[in-house]
N, CA, C and O atoms as a DFTB+ gen file, in Angstrom:
736 C
 N C O
     1  1      15.482     -13.976       6.838
     2  2      14.043     -14.057       6.976
     3  2      13.609     -13.630       8.376
     4  3      12.622     -12.907       8.513
     5  1      14.311     -14.053       9.398
     6  2      13.960     -13.686      10.773
     7  2      14.105     -12.183      10.983
     8  3      13.301     -11.566      11.682
     9  1      15.141     -11.595      10.369
    10  2      15.321     -10.146      10.474
    11  2      14.151      -9.407       9.823
    12  3      13.654      -8.427      10.377
    13  1      13.712      -9.870       8.654
    14  2      12.606      -9.214       7.960
    15  2      11.321      -9.287       8.780
    16  3      10.566      -8.318       8.855
    17  1      11.083     -10.445       9.393
    18  2       9.888     -10.594      10.230
    19  2       9.983      -9.668      11.435
    20  3       9.013      -8.994      11.780
    21  1      11.147      -9.633      12.074
    22  2      11.340      -8.763      13.239
    23  2      11.182      -7.297      12.854
    24  3      10.517      -6.535      13.555
    25  1      11.790      -6.907      11.744
    26  2      11.694      -5.514      11.297
    27  2      10.247      -5.140      10.987
    28  3       9.802      -4.039      11.308
    29  1       9.522      -6.057      10.365
    30  2       8.118      -5.807      10.046
    31  2       7.282      -5.649      11.312
    32  3       6.499      -4.705      11.424
    33  1       7.443      -6.562      12.261
    34  2       6.668      -6.493      13.494
    35  2       7.001      -5.237      14.295
    36  3       6.107      -4.604      14.856
    37  1       8.271      -4.878      14.351
    38  2       8.651      -3.637      15.032
    39  2       8.051      -2.423      14.333
    40  3       7.611      -1.485      14.998
    41  1       8.027      -2.428      13.019
    42  2       7.446      -1.323      12.259
    43  2       5.953      -1.205      12.537
    44  3       5.436      -0.099      12.695
    45  1       5.262      -2.330      12.598
    46  2       3.822      -2.305      12.867
    47  2       3.554      -1.773      14.275
    48  3       2.697      -0.909      14.462
    49  1       4.280      -2.286      15.254
    50  2       4.047      -1.869      16.643
    51  2       4.414      -0.402      16.840
    52  3       3.614       0.372      17.367
    53  1       5.618      -0.015      16.420
    54  2       6.040       1.385      16.577
    55  2       5.178       2.316      15.734
    56  3       4.896       3.441      16.146
    57  1       4.760       1.863      14.568
    58  2       3.908       2.679      13.711
    59  2       2.536       2.909      14.323
    60  3       2.026       4.030      14.306
    61  1       1.941       1.862      14.859
    62  2       0.612       1.984      15.458
    63  2       0.648       2.864      16.706
    64  3      -0.146       3.795      16.840
    65  1       1.566       2.566      17.609
    66  2       1.644       3.337      18.847
    67  2       2.137       4.760      18.598
    68  3       1.638       5.707      19.205
    69  1       3.110       4.912      17.710
    70  2       3.607       6.242      17.375
    71  2       2.550       7.086      16.682
    72  3       2.436       8.284      16.939
    73  1       1.780       6.461      15.807
    74  2       0.692       7.185      15.142
    75  2      -0.366       7.628      16.142
    76  3      -0.931       8.715      16.017
    77  1      -0.630       6.787      17.129
    78  2      -1.588       7.169      18.171
    79  2      -1.082       8.387      18.942
    80  3      -1.854       9.294      19.250
    81  1       0.202       8.405      19.249
    82  2       0.782       9.571      19.937
    83  2       0.678      10.824      19.072
    84  3       0.312      11.892      19.564
    85  1       0.994      10.698      17.798
    86  2       0.921      11.856      16.905
    87  2      -0.516      12.312      16.675
    88  3      -0.777      13.511      16.569
    89  1      -1.440      11.373      16.598
    90  2      -2.846      11.740      16.445
    91  2      -3.348      12.445      17.702
    92  3      -4.142      13.383      17.621
    93  1      -2.887      11.994      18.850
    94  2      -3.227      12.651      20.114
    95  2      -2.717      14.096      20.105
    96  3      -3.436      15.023      20.478
    97  1      -1.483      14.265      19.678
    98  2      -0.884      15.597      19.577
    99  2      -1.717      16.490      18.661
   100  3      -2.029      17.627      19.013
   101  1      -2.072      15.980      17.502
   102  2      -2.795      16.753      16.502
   103  2      -4.231      17.049      16.950
   104  3      -4.723      18.161      16.755
   105  1      -4.897      16.068      17.544
   106  2      -6.266      16.282      18.016
   107  2      -6.292      17.332      19.120
   108  3      -7.202      18.160      19.168
   109  1      -5.301      17.305      20.006
   110  2      -5.244      18.316      21.062
   111  2      -4.966      19.685      20.468
   112  3      -5.557      20.679      20.892
   113  1      -4.072      19.744      19.492
   114  2      -3.763      21.025      18.855
   115  2      -4.985      21.595      18.151
   116  3      -5.220      22.802      18.206
   117  1      -5.757      20.755      17.498
   118  2      -6.954      21.195      16.776
   119  2      -8.161      21.348      17.707
   120  3      -9.234      21.766      17.273
   121  1      -7.982      21.009      18.981
   122  2      -9.052      21.089      19.996
   123  2     -10.266      20.248      19.608
   124  3     -11.416      20.672      19.722
   125  1      -9.963      19.053      19.153
   126  2     -11.014      18.101      18.809
   127  2     -11.279      17.262      20.049
   128  3     -10.349      16.663      20.588
   129  1     -12.522      17.203      20.516
   130  2     -12.815      16.440      21.732
   131  2     -12.490      14.953      21.547
   132  3     -12.591      14.403      20.450
   133  1     -12.102      14.336      22.643
   134  2     -11.722      12.929      22.604
   135  2     -12.883      12.000      22.950
   136  3     -12.686      10.792      23.079
   137  1     -14.085      12.544      23.101
   138  2     -15.246      11.718      23.439
   139  2     -15.863      11.081      22.212
   140  3     -17.070      11.188      21.994
   141  1     -15.056      10.425      21.418
   142  2     -15.519       9.743      20.208
   143  2     -14.687       8.475      20.062
   144  3     -13.702       8.307      20.780
   145  1     -15.058       7.583      19.153
   146  2     -14.303       6.317      19.029
   147  2     -12.824       6.520      18.714
   148  3     -11.986       5.757      19.194
   149  1     -12.489       7.524      17.923
   150  2     -11.082       7.764      17.596
   151  2     -10.331       8.216      18.839
   152  3      -9.233       7.735      19.120
   153  1     -10.930       9.143      19.583
   154  2     -10.295       9.634      20.801
   155  2     -10.088       8.528      21.825
   156  3      -9.042       8.465      22.470
   157  1     -11.072       7.664      21.978
   158  2     -10.945       6.540      22.913
   159  2      -9.810       5.611      22.505
   160  3      -9.044       5.152      23.352
   161  1      -9.703       5.335      21.220
   162  2      -8.630       4.480      20.723
   163  2      -7.266       5.131      20.942
   164  3      -6.312       4.472      21.354
   165  1      -7.186       6.427      20.662
   166  2      -5.931       7.152      20.842
   167  2      -5.495       7.104      22.300
   168  3      -4.327       6.845      22.592
   169  1      -6.427       7.352      23.216
   170  2      -6.088       7.292      24.641
   171  2      -5.646       5.885      25.042
   172  3      -4.656       5.720      25.755
   173  1      -6.377       4.880      24.586
   174  2      -6.046       3.495      24.959
   175  2      -4.650       3.098      24.483
   176  3      -3.943       2.368      25.178
   177  1      -4.250       3.574      23.306
   178  2      -2.950       3.195      22.760
   179  2      -1.792       4.050      23.269
   180  3      -0.642       3.613      23.224
   181  1      -2.076       5.267      23.753
   182  2      -0.973       6.172      24.064
   183  2      -0.847       6.594      25.527
   184  3       0.192       7.125      25.918
   185  1      -1.863       6.374      26.334
   186  2      -1.806       6.822      27.734
   187  2      -0.601       6.270      28.487
   188  3       0.024       6.994      29.262
   189  1      -0.268       5.009      28.274
   190  2       0.814       4.361      29.014
   191  2       2.154       5.070      28.816
   192  3       3.026       4.998      29.682
   193  1       2.321       5.747      27.695
   194  2       3.576       6.434      27.398
   195  2       3.476       7.939      27.615
   196  3       4.389       8.548      28.172
   197  1       2.387       8.533      27.186
   198  2       2.256       9.989      27.223
   199  2       2.074      10.510      28.647
   200  3       2.680      11.517      29.013
   201  1       1.260       9.851      29.446
   202  2       0.998      10.355      30.794
   203  2       2.264      10.435      31.658
   204  3       2.458      11.448      32.330
   205  1       3.131       9.415      31.672
   206  2       4.377       9.577      32.441
   207  2       5.285      10.670      31.868
   208  3       5.957      11.370      32.626
   209  1       5.311      10.822      30.548
   210  2       6.140      11.859      29.942
   211  2       5.634      13.258      30.285
   212  3       6.422      14.202      30.357
   213  1       4.333      13.396      30.497
   214  2       3.769      14.707      30.851
   215  2       4.262      15.207      32.204
   216  3       4.232      16.408      32.473
   217  1       4.713      14.298      33.046
   218  2       5.246      14.707      34.345
   219  2       6.570      15.445      34.187
   220  3       6.980      16.210      35.060
   221  1       7.231      15.202      33.052
   222  2       8.536      15.808      32.804
   223  2       8.458      16.889      31.731
   224  3       9.155      17.900      31.819
   225  1       7.628      16.688      30.732
   226  2       7.553      17.599      29.581
   227  2       6.267      18.413      29.617
   228  3       5.176      17.858      29.748
   229  1       6.395      19.694      29.504
   230  2       5.248      20.598      29.479
   231  2       4.890      20.934      28.034
   232  3       5.741      20.892      27.145
   233  1       3.619      21.268      27.812
   234  2       3.223      21.681      26.455
   235  2       3.916      22.980      26.048
   236  3       4.266      23.807      26.889
   237  1       4.103      23.135      24.761
   238  2       4.624      24.381      24.196
   239  2       3.478      24.983      23.395
   240  3       3.181      24.542      22.285
   241  1       2.842      25.995      23.971
   242  2       1.650      26.560      23.347
   243  2       0.553      25.510      23.347
   244  3       0.213      24.945      24.387
   245  1       0.006      25.257      22.168
   246  2      -1.031      24.219      22.037
   247  2      -0.443      22.870      21.645
   248  3      -1.191      21.939      21.347
   249  1       0.867      22.745      21.638
   250  2       1.517      21.501      21.231
   251  2       1.895      20.682      22.457
   252  3       2.606      21.167      23.337
   253  1       1.420      19.445      22.514
   254  2       1.699      18.529      23.611
   255  2       3.033      17.827      23.339
   256  3       3.092      16.865      22.572
   257  1       4.077      18.308      23.960
   258  2       5.421      17.770      23.725
   259  2       5.547      16.317      24.177
   260  3       6.338      15.564      23.609
   261  1       4.778      15.911      25.192
   262  2       4.842      14.523      25.663
   263  2       4.404      13.558      24.556
   264  3       4.986      12.484      24.404
   265  1       3.396      13.931      23.797
   266  2       2.936      13.070      22.695
   267  2       3.976      13.000      21.581
   268  3       4.228      11.933      21.021
   269  1       4.573      14.140      21.265
   270  2       5.596      14.165      20.213
   271  2       6.826      13.372      20.628
   272  3       7.346      12.572      19.850
   273  1       7.286      13.589      21.842
   274  2       8.457      12.844      22.335
   275  2       8.129      11.363      22.449
   276  3       8.991      10.520      22.204
   277  1       6.892      11.036      22.819
   278  2       6.484       9.633      22.880
   279  2       6.609       8.948      21.531
   280  3       7.116       7.829      21.442
   281  1       6.147       9.618      20.476
   282  2       6.269       9.059      19.125
   283  2       7.744       8.893      18.757
   284  3       8.134       7.874      18.187
   285  1       8.559       9.895      19.085
   286  2       9.994       9.814      18.790
   287  2      10.646       8.653      19.548
   288  3      11.443       7.909      18.977
   289  1      10.311       8.498      20.823
   290  2      10.901       7.413      21.618
   291  2      10.518       6.039      21.081
   292  3      11.323       5.108      21.111
   293  1       9.294       5.916      20.592
   294  2       8.882       4.639      20.002
   295  2       9.690       4.315      18.750
   296  3      10.148       3.186      18.578
   297  1       9.864       5.304      17.877
   298  2      10.673       5.073      16.678
   299  2      12.134       4.843      17.051
   300  3      12.814       4.027      16.429
   301  1      12.620       5.560      18.065
   302  2      13.989       5.366      18.535
   303  2      14.182       3.938      19.044
   304  3      15.191       3.301      18.740
   305  1      13.228       3.440      19.808
   306  2      13.304       2.064      20.310
   307  2      13.278       1.063      19.156
   308  3      14.013       0.075      19.167
   309  1      12.431       1.321      18.166
   310  2      12.355       0.437      17.005
   311  2      13.709       0.333      16.318
   312  3      14.202      -0.768      16.071
   313  1      14.308       1.473      16.010
   314  2      15.582       1.457      15.285
   315  2      16.737       0.987      16.161
   316  3      17.697       0.402      15.659
   317  1      16.653       1.237      17.453
   318  2      17.694       0.739      18.349
   319  2      17.673      -0.788      18.405
   320  3      18.724      -1.427      18.368
   321  1      16.488      -1.366      18.495
   322  2      16.388      -2.832      18.509
   323  2      16.894      -3.436      17.203
   324  3      17.555      -4.475      17.208
   325  1      16.585      -2.788      16.097
   326  2      17.106      -3.273      14.818
   327  2      18.618      -3.103      14.742
   328  3      19.311      -3.946      14.172
   329  1      19.134      -2.011      15.317
   330  2      20.576      -1.786      15.350
   331  2      21.272      -2.873      16.164
   332  3      22.366      -3.309      15.808
   333  1      20.639      -3.315      17.260
   334  2      21.233      -4.385      18.070
   335  2      21.429      -5.655      17.252
   336  3      22.393      -6.393      17.453
   337  1      20.511      -5.897      16.336
   338  2      20.585      -7.099      15.507
   339  2      21.609      -6.940      14.385
   340  3      22.375      -7.858      14.093
   341  1      21.610      -5.747      13.755
   342  2      22.442      -5.589      12.563
   343  2      23.789      -4.948      12.824
   344  3      24.727      -5.146      12.052
   345  1      23.902      -4.183      13.898
   346  2      25.151      -3.458      14.153
   347  2      25.196      -2.194      13.312
   348  3      24.160      -1.693      12.875
   349  1      26.371      -1.692      13.093
   350  2      26.521      -0.450      12.332
   351  2      26.777       0.716      13.266
   352  3      27.084       0.532      14.443
   353  1      26.648       1.902      12.734
   354  2      26.920       3.117      13.501
   355  2      25.703       3.468      14.352
   356  3      24.598       3.615      13.831
   357  1      25.905       3.599      15.649
   358  2      24.812       3.922      16.568
   359  2      24.280       5.333      16.338
   360  3      23.126       5.618      16.655
   361  1      25.105       6.209      15.794
   362  2      24.701       7.598      15.586
   363  2      23.547       7.722      14.591
   364  3      22.829       8.722      14.610
   365  1      23.357       6.743      13.737
   366  2      22.274       6.820      12.751
   367  2      20.910       6.527      13.369
   368  3      19.886       6.873      12.779
   369  1      20.873       5.900      14.538
   370  2      19.597       5.516      15.147
   371  2      18.719       6.735      15.436
   372  3      17.552       6.724      15.045
   373  1      19.218       7.792      16.105
   374  2      18.349       8.963      16.333
   375  2      17.949       9.664      15.034
   376  3      16.838      10.182      14.925
   377  1      18.840       9.682      14.062
   378  2      18.519      10.305      12.775
   379  2      17.384       9.543      12.107
   380  3      16.441      10.143      11.593
   381  1      17.480       8.229      12.118
   382  2      16.419       7.420      11.518
   383  2      15.111       7.593      12.282
   384  3      14.037       7.560      11.682
   385  1      15.189       7.778      13.600
   386  2      13.975       7.983      14.391
   387  2      13.293       9.292      14.012
   388  3      12.068       9.341      13.910
   389  1      14.066      10.347      13.804
   390  2      13.485      11.628      13.377
   391  2      12.788      11.457      12.030
   392  3      11.647      11.887      11.859
   393  1      13.472      10.834      11.082
   394  2      12.864      10.597       9.776
   395  2      11.660       9.663       9.906
   396  3      10.681       9.805       9.173
   397  1      11.730       8.713      10.834
   398  2      10.605       7.811      11.061
   399  2       9.370       8.537      11.553
   400  3       8.258       8.219      11.133
   401  1       9.548       9.512      12.437
   402  2       8.411      10.295      12.931
   403  2       7.817      11.130      11.799
   404  3       6.595      11.214      11.669
   405  1       8.660      11.740      10.990
   406  2       8.164      12.513       9.846
   407  2       7.394      11.592       8.892
   408  3       6.350      11.970       8.359
   409  1       7.919      10.388       8.685
   410  2       7.212       9.408       7.854
   411  2       5.862       9.033       8.449
   412  3       4.888       8.860       7.716
   413  1       5.795       8.905       9.775
   414  2       4.512       8.603      10.421
   415  2       3.498       9.714      10.170
   416  3       2.315       9.443       9.960
   417  1       3.952      10.948      10.192
   418  2       3.052      12.072       9.921
   419  2       2.501      11.957       8.501
   420  3       1.300      12.114       8.279
   421  1       3.379      11.685       7.553
   422  2       2.946      11.570       6.155
   423  2       1.987      10.403       5.973
   424  3       0.934      10.557       5.355
   425  1       2.345       9.228       6.511
   426  2       1.487       8.056       6.341
   427  2       0.191       8.193       7.122
   428  3      -0.856       7.717       6.683
   429  1       0.258       8.845       8.285
   430  2      -0.951       9.051       9.076
   431  2      -1.947       9.947       8.362
   432  3      -3.140       9.646       8.315
   433  1      -1.458      11.052       7.803
   434  2      -2.346      11.946       7.073
   435  2      -2.875      11.271       5.811
   436  3      -4.023      11.485       5.421
   437  1      -2.045      10.466       5.182
   438  2      -2.501       9.706       4.011
   439  2      -3.650       8.774       4.401
   440  3      -4.667       8.711       3.710
   441  1      -3.485       8.063       5.498
   442  2      -4.536       7.160       5.973
   443  2      -5.821       7.905       6.315
   444  3      -6.915       7.458       5.970
   445  1      -5.684       9.047       6.995
   446  2      -6.867       9.842       7.335
   447  2      -7.600      10.306       6.077
   448  3      -8.830      10.291       6.029
   449  1      -6.842      10.718       5.062
   450  2      -7.466      11.164       3.813
   451  2      -8.206      10.036       3.106
   452  3      -9.288      10.244       2.558
   453  1      -7.629       8.860       3.119
   454  2      -8.289       7.723       2.466
   455  2      -9.579       7.365       3.199
   456  3     -10.610       7.133       2.567
   457  1      -9.525       7.321       4.530
   458  2     -10.731       7.031       5.317
   459  2     -11.770       8.128       5.103
   460  3     -12.960       7.842       4.971
   461  1     -11.325       9.377       5.069
   462  2     -12.225      10.514       4.837
   463  2     -12.935      10.366       3.487
   464  3     -14.147      10.560       3.394
   465  1     -12.184      10.025       2.456
   466  2     -12.779       9.871       1.122
   467  2     -13.778       8.716       1.097
   468  3     -14.865       8.848       0.535
   469  1     -13.420       7.603       1.695
   470  2     -14.324       6.444       1.699
   471  2     -15.597       6.757       2.473
   472  3     -16.698       6.454       2.013
   473  1     -15.448       7.368       3.659
   474  2     -16.630       7.710       4.444
   475  2     -17.508       8.736       3.736
   476  3     -18.727       8.727       3.904
   477  1     -16.901       9.621       2.945
   478  2     -17.710      10.603       2.226
   479  2     -18.596       9.934       1.182
   480  3     -19.643      10.469       0.816
   481  1     -18.181       8.774       0.709
   482  2     -18.986       8.048      -0.271
   483  2     -20.076       7.218       0.390
   484  3     -21.188       7.120      -0.129
   485  1     -19.758       6.619       1.538
   486  2     -20.677       5.630       2.104
   487  2     -21.381       6.067       3.378
   488  3     -22.497       5.619       3.640
   489  1     -20.762       6.928       4.181
   490  2     -21.358       7.253       5.473
   491  2     -21.038       8.690       5.888
   492  3     -20.408       8.919       6.921
   493  1     -21.468       9.635       5.091
   494  2     -21.129      11.038       5.348
   495  2     -21.849      11.606       6.571
   496  3     -21.498      12.696       7.022
   497  1     -22.820      10.922       7.109
   498  2     -23.558      11.422       8.267
   499  2     -23.049      10.854       9.595
   500  3     -23.618      11.158      10.644
   501  1     -22.007      10.050       9.573
   502  2     -21.534       9.433      10.821
   503  2     -20.684      10.419      11.627
   504  3     -20.049      11.307      11.059
   505  1     -20.676      10.257      12.953
   506  2     -19.830      11.127      13.784
   507  2     -18.344      10.919      13.493
   508  3     -17.546      11.843      13.654
   509  1     -17.976       9.736      13.072
   510  2     -16.593       9.445      12.724
   511  2     -16.156      10.304      11.529
   512  3     -15.030      10.800      11.491
   513  1     -17.044      10.470      10.571
   514  2     -16.748      11.293       9.404
   515  2     -16.508      12.739       9.809
   516  3     -15.627      13.405       9.265
   517  1     -17.288      13.220      10.761
   518  2     -17.134      14.595      11.229
   519  2     -15.780      14.800      11.893
   520  3     -15.116      15.806      11.645
   521  1     -15.364      13.859      12.733
   522  2     -14.064      13.968      13.420
   523  2     -12.928      13.931      12.407
   524  3     -12.021      14.762      12.462
   525  1     -12.969      12.986      11.491
   526  2     -11.904      12.873      10.491
   527  2     -11.921      14.094       9.576
   528  3     -10.865      14.570       9.159
   529  1     -13.103      14.600       9.262
   530  2     -13.205      15.810       8.453
   531  2     -12.529      16.995       9.124
   532  3     -11.879      17.802       8.459
   533  1     -12.680      17.102      10.431
   534  2     -12.015      18.188      11.167
   535  2     -10.508      17.994      11.197
   536  3      -9.756      18.968      11.241
   537  1     -10.062      16.743      11.173
   538  2      -8.620      16.474      11.182
   539  2      -7.972      16.783       9.836
   540  3      -6.843      17.270       9.792
   541  1      -8.668      16.508       8.749
   542  2      -8.073      16.729       7.428
   543  2      -8.349      18.127       6.878
   544  3      -7.755      18.525       5.876
   545  1      -9.245      18.874       7.525
   546  2      -9.603      20.205       7.021
   547  2      -8.418      21.171       6.957
   548  3      -8.274      21.860       5.947
   549  1      -7.557      21.261       7.984
   550  2      -6.461      22.242       7.898
   551  2      -5.515      22.034       6.708
   552  3      -5.190      23.010       6.032
   553  1      -5.061      20.814       6.422
   554  2      -4.189      20.697       5.244
   555  2      -4.938      20.827       3.913
   556  3      -4.331      21.149       2.892
   557  1      -6.245      20.581       3.919
   558  2      -7.019      20.715       2.678
   559  2      -7.399      22.163       2.386
   560  3      -7.588      22.533       1.227
   561  1      -7.511      22.979       3.424
   562  2      -7.989      24.358       3.265
   563  2      -7.200      25.163       2.230
   564  3      -7.819      25.761       1.350
   565  1      -5.857      25.209       2.292
   566  2      -5.153      26.006       1.278
   567  2      -5.319      25.452      -0.137
   568  3      -5.349      26.208      -1.108
   569  1      -5.428      24.125      -0.245
   570  2      -5.609      23.532      -1.573
   571  2      -6.982      23.857      -2.141
   572  3      -7.129      24.030      -3.351
   573  1      -7.983      23.941      -1.280
   574  2      -9.343      24.252      -1.750
   575  2      -9.423      25.654      -2.334
   576  3     -10.300      25.936      -3.151
   577  1      -8.522      26.530      -1.926
   578  2      -8.484      27.877      -2.505
   579  2      -7.884      27.855      -3.909
   580  3      -8.186      28.720      -4.731
   581  1      -7.038      26.867      -4.182
   582  2      -6.336      26.823      -5.471
   583  2      -6.961      25.853      -6.475
   584  3      -6.918      26.099      -7.680
   585  1      -7.539      24.753      -5.988
   586  2      -8.068      23.720      -6.889
   587  2      -9.579      23.917      -7.039
   588  3     -10.317      23.814      -6.060
   589  1     -10.034      24.197      -8.242
   590  2     -11.481      24.404      -8.434
   591  2     -12.239      23.073      -8.401
   592  3     -11.666      22.005      -8.616
   593  1     -13.527      23.167      -8.128
   594  2     -14.380      21.982      -8.216
   595  2     -14.442      21.539      -9.669
   596  3     -14.529      22.371     -10.573
   597  1     -14.400      20.260      -9.890
   598  2     -14.475      19.707     -11.247
   599  2     -15.766      18.909     -11.334
   600  3     -15.895      17.846     -10.726
   601  1     -16.711      19.426     -12.089
   602  2     -18.003      18.735     -12.208
   603  2     -18.699      18.610     -10.869
   604  3     -19.420      17.642     -10.630
   605  1     -18.488      19.588      -9.988
   606  2     -19.104      19.549      -8.661
   607  2     -18.376      18.672      -7.662
   608  3     -18.825      18.522      -6.526
   609  1     -17.242      18.084      -8.076
   610  2     -16.481      17.206      -7.172
   611  2     -15.263      17.941      -6.618
   612  3     -14.579      18.675      -7.331
   613  1     -15.017      17.727      -5.348
   614  2     -13.851      18.296      -4.675
   615  2     -12.675      17.332      -4.848
   616  3     -12.667      16.243      -4.274
   617  1     -11.696      17.736      -5.630
   618  2     -10.538      16.878      -5.893
   619  2      -9.349      17.175      -4.969
   620  3      -8.276      16.593      -5.131
   621  1      -9.541      18.084      -3.999
   622  2      -8.406      18.438      -3.141
   623  2      -7.867      17.262      -2.326
   624  3      -6.656      17.205      -2.112
   625  1      -8.705      16.306      -1.851
   626  2      -8.103      15.154      -1.167
   627  2      -7.161      14.369      -2.083
   628  3      -6.114      13.899      -1.638
   629  1      -7.525      14.227      -3.353
   630  2      -6.665      13.531      -4.306
   631  2      -5.366      14.301      -4.529
   632  3      -4.287      13.709      -4.572
   633  1      -5.472      15.620      -4.670
   634  2      -4.276      16.447      -4.847
   635  2      -3.366      16.330      -3.636
   636  3      -2.150      16.210      -3.783
   637  1      -3.948      16.365      -2.432
   638  2      -3.136      16.240      -1.223
   639  2      -2.490      14.854      -1.124
   640  3      -1.348      14.735      -0.679
   641  1      -3.206      13.817      -1.533
   642  2      -2.611      12.472      -1.541
   643  2      -1.393      12.416      -2.457
   644  3      -0.378      11.811      -2.110
   645  1      -1.493      13.039      -3.614
   646  2      -0.356      13.068      -4.543
   647  2       0.807      13.830      -3.904
   648  3       1.952      13.381      -3.960
   649  1       0.513      14.976      -3.300
   650  2       1.569      15.762      -2.645
   651  2       2.218      14.987      -1.492
   652  3       3.429      15.074      -1.287
   653  1       1.420      14.241      -0.753
   654  2       1.976      13.435       0.338
   655  2       2.872      12.319      -0.188
   656  3       3.884      11.996       0.434
   657  1       2.517      11.733      -1.314
   658  2       3.372      10.704      -1.907
   659  2       4.685      11.309      -2.386
   660  3       5.745      10.700      -2.242
   661  1       4.612      12.515      -2.959
   662  2       5.836      13.212      -3.359
   663  2       6.688      13.496      -2.126
   664  3       7.903      13.299      -2.156
   665  1       6.063      13.957      -1.042
   666  2       6.793      14.224       0.202
   667  2       7.443      12.953       0.738
   668  3       8.556      13.001       1.262
   669  1       6.765      11.827       0.612
   670  2       7.332      10.551       1.059
   671  2       8.567      10.177       0.242
   672  3       9.559       9.698       0.791
   673  1       8.502      10.395      -1.059
   674  2       9.661      10.110      -1.919
   675  2      10.824      11.023      -1.561
   676  3      11.967      10.576      -1.469
   677  1      10.528      12.306      -1.360
   678  2      11.576      13.265      -0.975
   679  2      12.183      12.868       0.367
   680  3      13.401      12.926       0.538
   681  1      11.349      12.467       1.312
   682  2      11.830      12.048       2.629
   683  2      12.766      10.852       2.519
   684  3      13.808      10.818       3.172
   685  1      12.405       9.875       1.701
   686  2      13.255       8.694       1.523
   687  2      14.602       9.072       0.920
   688  3      15.637       8.572       1.359
   689  1      14.601       9.942      -0.072
   690  2      15.856      10.378      -0.688
   691  2      16.686      11.210       0.282
   692  3      17.911      11.092       0.312
   693  1      16.028      12.047       1.073
   694  2      16.749      12.852       2.075
   695  2      17.388      11.943       3.119
   696  3      18.523      12.178       3.534
   697  1      16.673      10.914       3.542
   698  2      17.240       9.976       4.516
   699  2      18.466       9.271       3.948
   700  3      19.495       9.145       4.612
   701  1      18.335       8.813       2.697
   702  2      19.495       8.163       2.069
   703  2      20.669       9.125       1.967
   704  3      21.814       8.730       2.187
   705  1      20.396      10.385       1.634
   706  2      21.463      11.382       1.543
   707  2      22.121      11.638       2.878
   708  3      23.346      11.719       2.958
   709  1      21.325      11.767       3.935
   710  2      21.877      11.998       5.273
   711  2      22.669      10.795       5.741
   712  3      23.775      10.940       6.262
   713  1      22.114       9.613       5.562
   714  2      22.839       8.407       5.991
   715  2      24.095       8.192       5.163
   716  3      25.115       7.746       5.688
   717  1      24.033       8.505       3.877
   718  2      25.214       8.396       3.028
   719  2      26.280       9.383       3.453
   720  3      27.468       9.060       3.424
   721  1      25.878      10.577       3.845
   722  2      26.819      11.583       4.333
   723  2      27.456      11.215       5.650
   724  3      28.603      11.571       5.917
   725  1      26.702      10.492       6.485
   726  2      27.217      10.075       7.790
   727  2      28.215       8.929       7.653
   728  3      29.118       8.771       8.475
   729  1      28.034       8.133       6.597
   730  2      28.903       6.976       6.410
   731  2      30.293       7.383       5.927
   732  3      31.250       6.619       6.056
   733  1      30.400       8.604       5.364
   734  2      31.689       9.029       4.818
   735  2      32.708       9.308       5.883
   736  3      33.841       9.675       5.572
């Protein structure tokens, strides 16, 4: 029971802070200004880690490597702390951290899509809706070319949610396969 509580709390903390780092990375890549409530939250949650990393890591094109490495380090710390409790092969910790970051991307985009859909129903004129709309527009754009409007409704967010769930299932199976291969 204590392990489950610890694992849950570590997942929440690493997930929240890691997601903030990844959202910072994505917002900078999309050139979305940070002068909004989301940007303020992202800065508040990630500055303590990203700013020191920027002294060592330079951006690659429009990609802020400090934010990406920050998310990876958070997941690495999460799995390392769990490894200290459970033991096992230390080599799996970085592998799990990589898969953890990919999972954060999937869950983060899923969360953004759900918030986007809800705001489109209740508060489509808010500045928050505009920011989230700009964040979800790139992955929705190719789907909007393929999925027609149904009764005047845009179903591409639903299609993308289904695809993200499939990606999550594939990621879980890939992780099990990699970890199973490492155990041999």
